[in-house]
N, C-alpha and C positions, 0 to 999 in steps of 0.2 A: 699113917700118912698125916703130915702136918696140915691142919686146916688152912693155915695162912698160905701155904704153898699153892693149894688149890684155888683159894680165893683170888690170888694175884693173877690168875689166868683169865679172870673175867672183869669187865669194866662196869657193866650195868649194876646200879644199886639193887634193882629188883632181883637180878640173878644172884648177887652176893647174899641177899637176904634168904632166898630159897636154899642156897647151898649151906649157909650157916645153920639154918633150922634143921636141915638134914643131918649135919654133923652132930648137932645137939641131941637129936633123937638117937643116933648111933651110940653116943656117949652114955645116954641114960640107960639104954638096953645093956650096954657093957657093965654098968655099975649095979643095976638092979636085977639083971637076969630075967626081966619081964618084957613082954611084947609091947611095942610102941608103934604108933602110926602118925604119919604126917597129915596135914590137911589135904583136901582134895586138890589135885593139880590138873590143869588143862594139858592138851597134847604138847604144846610148846614147852611148858614147864616140865612135863614128864620126859621129854627128849633131853632136856638139860640134865635132869637128875640121873637118868640112865647113863649118860656120858660120864658123869662124875663117879657114879658107883662102879662103872667099868674101869675107869682110870685108877681108882684106889683098890680095885680088885676085891670089892665087897660083894658077897654072894647071899648073905642071910636076909633076904627080903623077897616079898611078892608084891605085885601091883593088884589092888582090889578096887573094882568099880561096881560090883554087885551083880553084873550079868555080862554075857559075852558082848564084845564090841562096844562097851561103854566108852564114852568120850572123856569123862573126868574120872581119875583114879587117885587113890591114896597109896603111899608106900608103906607097907606093913613090914616092920623090922623085928626080927626075932633073935633070941639068944641061941647059941650053938646047941644047948641042951634040948631045944625044941625043933631041931632040924628035921628029924624023922617025922614029927607030927605034921609039919608043913608039907614035906615031900610026899606024904601019904594022904594029903588033903584031909587031915583029921582035925584041923583047927576050926573052932566055932566062931565065925566072924560076927555073930550076933552080939558078942561081948564088946565089939568096937563100933559097929554100925547098925543102923536101923532104917526103917522105911515108914514114912507117913503116907497113907493112902487117902486120897480125896476122891469121893464118888458121889453119884446122884446129884450132880449140880443141876440147878434149875434149867429147864429146857432152853430158855432164852440165852443162857450162858454156855451152851454146849460147844461153842467155837473158841473157848479159851485155849490160848496157845502157850508155848513155853514161857514167853515174856510176861504173860499175865501172872502165872504162878511165881516166877522168879521175882517179879516186881513186888508182889505181896509179901514174900518172905523177907526181902531186903527191907521193906517198909517196917517190918517188925523189929529190925535192928540186928538181924542175924547176918554175919559176914559171909560173903560169897564162897570163901574157901571151906566153909563148914558144910556146904551143900554139894552133893555129887550130881549125877544126871537127874533130870526131871523128865520122866517118861510119860508122855501125854497120850491119852487114848480118847475115844469118843465120849466116855462118860466120866472122865476124871483124869487123875494122874498119880503115879507113884513117885515120891520124892525121897531120894536116897540121901541120908544124912549121917553125920558122926553121932555116936550114941550120946555124947554130952549135950547135944542139941535137942534130943527127942522130947523131953518133958516140956520144955518151953514152947517148942513149935506146936506140939499137940494141944497144949493148953490155950494157945493164943491165936491159932490160925483162923478160927471161926469168929474172932473179933473183927476181922476184916469183912466189909460189906460184901465183897465179891464171893466170899466163901460161907456166908452166913447160913445159907440153906443146904449146904453140902454135908455129907457124912464124912467124918474124919476119924481114922483109926490108925493104930500102929500094927504093922505086920513084920514078919521075919524077912531078912534079906534073902532067904531061900524061896520066898513066895512072890518075888518081884514080877510084875506084868511086863514081859519083854516084848513090847510093841515094835513093829518094824520102823526103822528110821524113815521119817517123812522128809521129802525134798520138794523144793520149788524148782520146776524146770524152766530155765530161761535160755535165750539165745543172744549172743553178742556177735558183732561184726567188727573186725579190727584189721588195720592195714599190715600189722606185723605181729609176731609172737613174742615181742619184747615185753618184759614184765611191766614197764611203765604204761604201755598201751593197754595191757590186760587190766591193770589196776584202775586205769581211767574208766574203762567200760564197766567193770564190776562195781566200782564205787559211784558210778554215774557222775563223774566230775571231769574237769579239764586235765590235759596232760600235765600242765604246770602244777596243778594241785596234787595230781598223782605223784609227781616227783617229791613234793613236800611230804606227802604221806610216807613215802619210802624213806626219806631223810629223817623222819620222826621215829623210825624203827617200828612202824606199825604193821609191816607186811612180813608174812612168813610163808615160805614155800616148802611144803612137806615138813612143816613144823620147825623150820630153821629160819631165823631172821635173815632177810635179804634186803639190801639197800641199793643194789645195782639195777638201775632201770633197764640196762642193756641185756640183762640175763634172758635167755631164751627159755620159754616154758614149753611143756609138751603135754600130750594127752595123759589124763589120770593124775596130773599134779594136783595137790591139795593146796589151795591158796587161802590163807586167813588174813583178813584185814581188820585190825582192831577197830571197833566202832561201826563196822560195815557188815561183817559176817564171815562165814566160812563157805568155801566153794570148791567143787571138784570140776576140773576141766574134762568133762566126760567124753567128748568126741569132737575132733576137728572134722566137721561134716562136709567140707568142700570150700569152694571159692565163689565169690560173686563174679559177675561179668567184668568188673573192674579189677579183679584179682585179690580182693580182700578176703580174709579168712572168716569162715562161718564156724562158730564154736558153740556147741551145746554144753550148757553148764547146769550142774545140780547145786542148788544153794540149800544148805542145811536150814530146815524150818525151825 
């Protein structure tokens, strides 16, 4: 399949870049007969990549995030000669990925959340796409990374004041601490189930600003970009607002006396 034919189907420079990198990886595997992996992709990017792979009828790949239900995954592309190895789950992912474990953080810092860990990593100059999920627990976190990032992050993480008293170690991707996903439970009340109304409530902004956010292509419903404010949402829809967070419309719990909808929402912590 001609790369340009596929690229012409997409307008966004970000989408074109992701697709170009994907084709580059496929070409490298074809030429070298060795396994290659993309950077980590979020759900929206993964949705795009899976559509492209399906369109070009390419099957020699797996999605790897380190554990069940991971949010960020990399596309691992393999040559035909290794098909049986992957189908039999015989491939050793430690050759491509690693985990930095941060534990025994000082008591006063036990409330460190995902943003604190990610902010520190970014401060060190590591690009977001080199980092998979950051699985936060009560005593620390497991940070899933590409193997190429392991030595640098391990050597430099403790240079940050926030992690100075922590224990930092490298562990196998087979030993990831699979903590349960944490949510913040919130309630919103809205006059309709139109997307612009929902975005207004979730982003805590005005309807007009919500329309701007939609027009800026920052809103995704079930990982597909959506710009129509009139779109009707429903229970269990996953709404991502870039810069504001990711939400599940968990339950439409009823109506107020004025007829407004009461919606219980789970926000990813």
